[in-house]
One Martini backbone bead per residue (centre of mass of N, CA, C, O) as a GRO file, in nm:
protein
   77
    1MET     BB    1  -3.835  -6.729 -11.832
    2LYS     BB    2  -3.704  -6.470 -11.729
    3ILE     BB    3  -3.972  -6.303 -11.701
    4LEU     BB    4  -4.106  -6.481 -11.492
    5SER     BB    5  -3.894  -6.451 -11.272
    6VAL     BB    6  -3.914  -6.142 -11.245
    7LEU     BB    7  -4.221  -6.132 -11.175
    8ALA     BB    8  -4.208  -6.307 -10.922
    9LEU     BB    9  -4.009  -6.130 -10.767
   10THR     BB   10  -4.174  -5.869 -10.774
   11ALA     BB   11  -4.425  -5.987 -10.625
   12LEU     BB   12  -4.280  -6.063 -10.365
   13LEU     BB   13  -4.164  -5.777 -10.289
   14SER     BB   14  -4.440  -5.625 -10.287
   15THR     BB   15  -4.575  -5.793 -10.069
   16THR     BB   16  -4.370  -5.741  -9.842
   17ALA     BB   17  -4.421  -5.432  -9.840
   18ALA     BB   18  -4.721  -5.447  -9.762
   19PHE     BB   19  -4.677  -5.589  -9.486
   20ALA     BB   20  -4.488  -5.365  -9.362
   21GLN     BB   21  -4.729  -5.129  -9.380
   22THR     BB   22  -4.886  -5.238  -9.166
   23THR     BB   23  -5.095  -5.206  -8.898
   24THR     BB   24  -5.175  -5.217  -8.583
   25ALA     BB   25  -5.384  -5.276  -8.345
   26THR     BB   26  -5.582  -5.081  -8.141
   27ALA     BB   27  -5.726  -4.965  -7.888
   28PRO     BB   28  -6.009  -4.864  -7.801
   29THR     BB   29  -6.123  -4.552  -7.688
   30ASN     BB   30  -6.396  -4.687  -7.537
   31ALA     BB   31  -6.304  -4.908  -7.323
   32SER     BB   32  -6.291  -4.668  -7.087
   33PRO     BB   33  -6.512  -4.509  -6.937
   34THR     BB   34  -6.551  -4.200  -6.767
   35THR     BB   35  -6.852  -4.257  -6.747
   36SER     BB   36  -7.120  -4.343  -6.533
   37VAL     BB   37  -7.423  -4.523  -6.484
   38ASN     BB   38  -7.684  -4.515  -6.281
   39PRO     BB   39  -7.916  -4.763  -6.257
   40ALA     BB   40  -8.129  -4.611  -6.074
   41THR     BB   41  -8.132  -4.342  -6.290
   42ALA     BB   42  -8.189  -4.487  -6.534
   43ALA     BB   43  -8.340  -4.536  -6.811
   44PRO     BB   44  -8.540  -4.743  -6.946
   45THR     BB   45  -8.603  -4.969  -7.158
   46THR     BB   46  -8.813  -5.062  -7.396
   47ALA     BB   47  -8.857  -5.350  -7.296
   48THR     BB   48  -8.944  -5.268  -7.011
   49CYS     BB   49  -9.184  -5.088  -7.091
   50LYS     BB   50  -9.344  -5.295  -7.240
   51LYS     BB   51  -9.387  -5.490  -7.007
   52GLN     BB   52  -9.529  -5.290  -6.820
   53ALA     BB   53  -9.765  -5.229  -7.012
   54LYS     BB   54  -9.867  -5.518  -7.032
   55ASP     BB   55  -9.916  -5.563  -6.722
   56LYS     BB   56 -10.130  -5.306  -6.739
   57ASN     BB   57 -10.312  -5.316  -7.000
   58LEU     BB   58 -10.220  -5.121  -7.226
   59THR     BB   59 -10.377  -4.897  -7.468
   60GLY     BB   60 -10.306  -4.690  -7.697
   61ALA     BB   61 -10.273  -4.379  -7.569
   62ASP     BB   62 -10.185  -4.483  -7.291
   63ARG     BB   63  -9.939  -4.646  -7.394
   64ALA     BB   64  -9.791  -4.417  -7.538
   65GLN     BB   65  -9.756  -4.238  -7.285
   66TYR     BB   66  -9.612  -4.442  -7.114
   67MET     BB   67  -9.370  -4.489  -7.298
   68LYS     BB   68  -9.267  -4.207  -7.299
   69ASP     BB   69  -9.227  -4.171  -6.993
   70CYS     BB   70  -9.051  -4.421  -6.942
   71LYS     BB   71  -8.811  -4.346  -7.143
   72ALA     BB   72  -8.761  -4.068  -6.986
   73GLY     BB   73  -8.792  -4.157  -6.658
   74ASN     BB   74  -9.061  -4.132  -6.560
   75LYS     BB   75  -9.285  -4.153  -6.312
   76THR     BB   76  -9.519  -4.414  -6.299
   77SER     BB   77  -9.840  -4.569  -6.201
   0.00000   0.00000   0.00000
């Protein structure tokens, strides 16, 4: 019975020490970006380019070239 009490006390003390050594969460370093992207000059997303290609009924090589140009931010007609 004495050994059981000693083991329980040891487990309790070691658990308390483990909790004392944990660190608190810090704010992410990228929470406030220093550079901002102008939405007017930003390249469109893939979803936007796909929708535009579908609206223009592009297929095959024409669609592939359009998607490449669109994602690169090039103005396409």
